[in-house]
C-alpha positions in Angstrom: -3.2 -43.7 32.1 -3.8 -40.9 29.9 -6.1 -43.1 27.7 -8.1 -44.4 30.7 -8.5 -41.1 32.1 -10.2 -39.7 29.1 -12.0 -42.6 27.6 -13.4 -43.1 31.6 -14.2 -39.4 31.6 -16.0 -39.0 28.3 -18.1 -42.2 29.1 -19.4 -41.0 32.5 -19.8 -37.5 31.6 -22.0 -39.3 28.5 -23.9 -41.2 30.8 -24.4 -38.3 33.2 -25.5 -35.9 30.0 -28.2 -38.8 29.1 -29.4 -38.8 33.0 -30.2 -35.5 33.5 -31.7 -34.4 30.3 -34.9 -35.9 31.9 -34.5 -32.9 34.4 -33.7 -30.2 31.9 -36.8 -30.5 30.3 -39.0 -31.5 33.3 -41.4 -28.6 32.5 -41.9 -29.7 29.0 -42.1 -33.4 29.5 -44.5 -32.8 32.4 -47.1 -31.1 30.1 -46.5 -33.7 27.1 -46.6 -37.2 29.4 -48.6 -35.9 32.8 -51.0 -33.0 31.6 -52.7 -31.5 34.2 -54.8 -28.4 34.6 -52.8 -27.8 38.0 -48.6 -27.0 37.2 -48.1 -28.1 40.9 -49.5 -31.6 40.0 -47.7 -32.1 36.7 -44.6 -30.8 37.8 -44.5 -33.4 41.2 -45.6 -36.3 39.1 -42.5 -35.3 36.6 -40.2 -35.3 39.6 -42.0 -38.5 40.9 -40.9 -40.4 37.6 -37.4 -38.9 38.5 -37.3 -40.2 42.1 -38.4 -43.7 40.2 -35.3 -44.0 38.1 -33.1 -43.9 41.8 -35.5 -47.0 43.0 -33.3 -49.4 40.4 -30.3 -47.8 41.7 -29.1 -50.5 44.4 -30.5 -53.0 42.2 -27.7 -51.9 39.3 -25.2 -51.6 42.4 -25.8 -55.1 43.4 -26.2 -56.4 39.5 -22.9 -54.4 38.1 -21.2 -54.7 41.7 -21.2 -58.7 40.9 -20.2 -58.5 37.5 -17.0 -56.1 38.3 -16.0 -58.0 41.6 -16.4 -61.6 39.6 -15.5 -60.8 36.1 -14.0 -57.6 35.8 -14.4 -53.9 36.1 -14.1 -53.0 32.5 -17.1 -55.3 32.0 -19.5 -53.8 34.2 -18.6 -50.0 32.9 -19.1 -50.9 29.5 -22.2 -53.0 30.0 -23.5 -50.0 31.8 -22.6 -47.4 29.0 -24.9 -49.6 26.4 -27.5 -50.1 28.9 -27.6 -46.0 29.7 -27.5 -45.0 25.9 -30.3 -47.2 24.7 -32.9 -46.1 26.5 -32.2 -42.7 26.9 -32.4 -42.4 22.9 -35.6 -44.0 23.1 -37.2 -40.9 25.2 -36.8 -39.2 22.2 -39.0 -41.5 19.8 -42.0 -41.9 22.5 -45.4 -40.9 22.1 -47.1 -38.4 24.2 -50.0 -38.4 26.0 -52.4 -37.3 23.8 -51.3 -39.7 21.2 -51.0 -42.6 23.1 -52.8 -42.1 26.5 -51.8 -43.8 29.5 -48.7 -46.0 27.8 -47.1 -42.4 27.1 -46.2 -42.0 31.1 -45.8 -46.0 31.7 -43.1 -46.0 29.2 -41.7 -43.3 30.3 -41.2 -44.8 33.8 -39.7 -47.8 32.5 -37.4 -46.3 30.5 -35.9 -44.4 33.7 -36.0 -47.9 35.8 -33.6 -48.6 32.9 -31.4 -45.9 33.3 -31.4 -46.0 37.2 -30.0 -49.7 36.7 -27.0 -48.8 34.6 -26.2 -45.4 36.4 -26.2 -47.7 39.5 -23.5 -49.8 38.0 -21.6 -46.9 35.8 -20.7 -44.2 38.0 -19.4 -46.6 40.9 -17.8 -48.8 38.0 -16.1 -45.5 36.8 -15.0 -44.6 40.2 -13.5 -48.1 40.9 -11.7 -48.4 37.7 -9.9 -44.8 37.8 -8.5 -45.4 41.3 -7.4 -48.6 41.1 -5.5 -47.4 38.1 -3.8 -44.7 39.9 -0.6 -44.2 41.6 -0.7 -44.9 45.3 0.0 -40.9 45.8 -2.3 -39.6 43.9 -5.8 -41.4 44.4 -7.6 -38.2 45.5 -6.4 -36.2 42.3 -7.2 -39.0 40.0 -10.4 -40.3 41.4 -11.5 -36.5 41.7 -11.7 -36.8 37.6 -14.9 -38.9 37.8 -16.5 -36.1 39.8 -15.2 -33.9 37.3 -16.7 -35.4 34.5 -19.9 -36.1 36.2 -20.0 -32.2 36.3 -19.0 -32.1 32.6 -22.3 -34.0 31.7 -24.5 -32.0 33.4 -22.7 -29.2 32.1 -23.1 -30.6 28.4 -26.5 -31.4 28.9 -27.5 -27.7 29.5 -25.1 -26.5 26.8 -27.2 -28.9 24.3 -30.6 -27.8 25.9 -29.8 -24.1 25.6 -28.2 -24.6 22.0 -31.8 -26.8 20.7 -33.9 -24.4 22.1 -32.0 -21.1 20.9 -31.8 -22.8 17.2 -35.4 -23.5 17.0 -38.8 -21.8 17.5 -40.5 -21.7 20.5 -43.3 -24.0 18.7 -40.9 -26.1 17.2 -39.0 -26.9 20.5 -41.9 -27.9 22.5 -43.2 -30.0 19.6 -40.1 -31.9 18.6 -36.9 -30.1 19.1 -36.6 -31.6 23.0 -36.3 -34.8 21.8 -32.9 -34.1 19.7 -30.6 -34.1 22.8 -32.1 -37.6 24.1 -31.5 -39.3 20.6 -28.0 -37.9 20.2 -27.1 -39.7 23.1 -26.6 -43.0 20.8 -23.1 -41.7 20.2 -22.1 -43.0 24.0 -22.4 -46.4 22.7 -19.3 -46.1 20.4 -17.6 -45.2 23.7 -18.2 -48.3 25.4 -16.6 -50.4 22.1 -13.5 -48.2 22.4 -13.3 -48.8 26.0 -13.9 -52.8 25.5 -11.1 -52.6 22.7 -8.5 -50.4 23.7 -8.4 -50.2 27.8 -6.6 -52.7 30.0 -8.3 -53.9 33.0 -7.4 -53.0 36.6 -4.2 -54.0 37.4 -5.2 -54.6 41.0 -8.1 -56.6 40.2 -5.9 -58.5 37.7 -3.9 -59.3 40.8 -6.5 -60.3 42.9 -7.8 -62.8 40.5 -4.2 -64.1 40.1 -3.8 -65.0 43.8 -7.4 -66.5 43.7 -8.6 -63.6 45.8 -11.9 -63.0 43.9 -15.3 -63.6 46.1 -18.1 -65.7 44.8 -20.8 -63.9 47.0 -19.5 -60.2 47.0 -22.7 -59.3 48.0 -23.1 -61.2 50.7 -19.6 -60.8 52.0 -19.6 -57.1 52.0 -23.0 -56.6 54.0 -21.6 -59.6 56.7 -18.1 -58.6 56.6 -17.9 -54.9 55.8 -21.4 -53.1 57.1 -19.7 -50.7 59.3 -17.6 -49.6 56.1 -21.1 -49.6 54.2 -22.3 -47.1 56.7 -19.7 -44.7 56.5 -19.6 -44.9 53.0 -23.3 -44.0 52.8 -23.0 -41.0 55.2 -19.8 -39.9 53.2 -21.8 -39.7 50.0 -24.9 -37.8 51.8 -23.2 -34.7 51.6 -22.8 -35.6 47.7 -26.2 -37.1 46.6 -28.4 -34.4 48.1 -26.4 -31.0 47.5 -25.8 -32.2 44.4 -29.2 -33.1 42.9 -30.4 -30.0 44.7 -27.9 -28.1 42.5 -28.5 -29.4 39.2 -31.5 -31.2 39.4 -33.9 -28.8 41.4 -32.3 -25.0 41.8 -33.3 -24.4 38.3 -36.6 -24.8 38.5 -36.6 -23.4 41.9 -35.5 -20.1 40.4 -38.2 -20.2 37.7 -41.0 -20.9 40.1 -39.9 -18.7 43.2 -38.0 -15.8 41.6 -39.5 -15.2 38.2 -36.7 -16.1 36.2 -37.2 -17.7 32.9 -36.1 -21.2 31.6 -33.3 -19.8 29.6 -32.0 -17.7 32.1 -32.3 -20.6 34.9 -30.3 -22.9 32.4 -27.7 -20.1 32.1 -27.2 -19.6 35.7 -26.9 -23.6 36.5 -24.6 -24.0 33.4 -21.9 -20.9 34.6 -21.9 -22.1 38.4 -21.3 -25.6 37.5 -17.8 -24.5 35.7 -16.7 -23.3 39.3 -17.9 -26.7 40.8 -16.4 -28.7 38.2 -12.9 -26.8 38.6 -12.7 -27.2 42.3 -12.6 -31.1 42.5 -9.2 -31.7 41.1 -7.7 -29.0 43.7 -9.4 -30.8 46.7 -8.8 -34.3 45.6 -5.0 -33.4 45.0 -5.3 -31.6 48.6 -6.6 -34.5 50.2 -3.6 -36.5 48.8 -1.5 -34.5 51.1 -3.5 -34.0 54.4 -5.5 -36.9 54.3 -9.7 -37.2 53.0 -11.1 -37.2 56.3 -10.0 -33.3 57.1 -10.5 -31.8 53.4 -14.2 -33.8 53.6 -15.0 -32.5 57.4 -13.8 -28.8 56.5 -15.5 -28.5 52.9 -18.9 -30.1 54.3 -18.8 -27.4 57.4 -18.5 -24.9 54.5 -21.3 -26.4 52.0 -23.5 -26.3 55.6 -22.9 -22.4 56.1 -23.1 -21.7 52.5 -26.7 -23.0 51.6 -29.0 -20.8 53.2 -27.4 -17.6 51.8 -27.1 -19.4 48.8 -31.5 -19.8 48.5 -31.4 -16.3 49.9 -29.6 -14.9 46.7 -31.5 -17.3 44.2 -34.7 -15.9 45.6 -33.7 -12.2 45.2 -34.1 -12.6 41.5 -32.5 -11.1 38.3 -29.6 -12.8 37.2 -26.3 -11.6 38.8 -27.8 -12.5 42.6 -28.9 -16.0 41.5 -25.8 -16.9 39.8 -23.5 -16.0 43.0 -26.0 -18.0 45.0 -25.6 -20.9 43.4 -21.6 -20.5 42.5 -20.8 -20.1 46.1 -22.9 -23.1 46.8 -21.3 -25.3 43.6 -17.6 -24.1 44.8 -18.4 -25.4 48.4 -19.9 -28.7 46.9 -17.1 -29.2 44.5 -14.7 -29.2 47.3 -16.4 -31.6 49.3 -16.8 -33.8 46.0 -13.1 -33.8 45.0 -12.0 -36.9 47.5 -15.0 -38.6 47.8 -14.2 -41.5 44.9 -10.8 -42.2 46.2 -12.3 -42.2 49.7 -15.2 -44.4 49.0 -12.7 -47.2 47.0 -10.4 -47.2 50.2 -12.7 -48.3 52.2 -13.7 -51.8 51.1 -11.0 -54.7 49.7 -10.2 -55.6 46.2 -12.6 -58.7 46.5 -16.0 -56.5 47.3 -14.7 -53.3 46.2 -16.8 -52.5 43.6 -19.7 -54.3 45.2 -19.5 -51.9 48.3 -19.0 -48.8 46.8 -22.0 -49.6 44.4 -24.4 -50.7 47.1 -23.3 -47.8 49.7 -23.3 -44.7 47.0 -26.6 -46.1 45.2 -28.8 -46.8 48.6 -27.9 -43.2 49.6 -28.7 -41.9 46.2 -32.0 -43.7 45.9 -33.6 -42.9 49.5 -32.2 -39.1 49.5 -30.4 -38.0 46.4 -33.1 -38.6 43.9 -36.3 -38.4 46.0 -35.0 -34.5 47.1 -36.3 -32.4 44.5 -39.8 -34.4 44.7 -39.7 -33.9 48.7 -39.2 -29.9 48.5 -42.4 -29.5 46.7 -44.0 -31.1 49.5 -41.9 -29.5 52.2 -42.8 -26.1 50.5 -46.3 -27.0 50.0 -46.6 -28.5 53.9 -44.6 -25.8 55.5 -45.3 -22.6 53.2 -41.8 -21.7 53.6 -39.8 -21.4 50.2 -36.6 -22.1 52.2 -37.4 -25.3 53.8 -35.4 -27.2 50.9 -31.8 -25.2 52.6 -33.0 -26.8 56.2 -33.1 -30.2 54.7 -29.7 -29.7 52.8 -28.0 -28.5 56.0 -29.5 -31.7 58.4 -28.0 -34.3 55.9 -24.5 -32.3 55.8 -24.7 -32.3 60.1 -25.4 -36.1 59.8 -22.2 -36.4 57.6 -19.9 -34.5 60.0 -21.1 -35.9 62.6 -20.3 -40.0 61.3 -17.0 -38.5 59.2 -15.3 -38.0 63.4 -15.7 -42.3 63.4 -13.7 -42.6 60.0 -10.6 -44.4 59.9 -8.6 -42.0 57.1 -6.5 -45.0 54.6 -5.4 -42.8 52.8 -2.0 -43.8 52.8 -2.4 -47.2 52.7 -1.8 -49.7 49.1 -5.1 -50.5 48.0 -3.2 -53.8 47.4 -3.3 -54.1 51.1 -7.0 -54.1 51.4 
């Protein structure tokens, strides 16, 4: 179990490291691949391509859901890891708009699409793989490690970005240094080969296969027989995906644009606040094993809604301490909510369509509302003239989650083999 947890967490962390690097260097990428006299236009194009990566997430969910439900969870996980590592490294070698013109943003868009497919299968595969290996009384705690490693991957991206920017002169960093964090992501491929050769397949999947209980058409069966569960799962994930991409993909830019904070300090604040976000997850996952997923999810969702507005106000006060406090309280509240989410999603679906059902619900929710959030925020601020508009957007989705969670029948005491 230790090998399974550690290797899966490393793989998941590296996949998220790859995916969020784009955000960490959004201002640089905007100037190199989408040059414009208007900074807003350049940034809008950059976040637009960030959102494009999410368009393919449901496609990735379908592809890897079928692979995972028909041929094994491990195969889906290994394939998705390799599919993330190679395209991400290619970003480090892409020529800029000045060098090749329109080919540069087109190539970047293609890579983002490939990353979207990979992450669409990788994260859902990791959640399913880990929870299916877990003891029945520890699924919340064990499942939370996939969310913990998600935060670790984002934090690693920030640490590497800060390290490279501090070691190099500003000119060298802008010219070529920003490429290094992308290129070293090739190391993720080695983790995939380790998992392939050293980690056992999910015992629950193997038992279903042995008894002939696998589905030949998992996508059709998930939509036809479990559409209510798909809706509940999407609603549960709304308060993960919208706040999470606000926290990791928008807050740094928000602080730079509206509070006059430097890129270095914005990254440092975001990185420090991620620590609290990560370390409350195992606690809330453990608590959900004791009192149930539903109670923890509803309680922590209410806290997320309550702290969102004050968090934005604190970020706008500028300096270093106030934005750090704002992002930290937001991150801790969000971490409390996200801890039980993997177990809750896995428990909703039966073994024969589990990975497909989880991947579809999670990726559709992320594609429609999570990945588009930074892009929407720029429009809302421009449209309303209020820099607090993103806070209301987040709160609206949390309210939707809370409303639908009241119809969620918590199966946390039920054996996964019975599903």
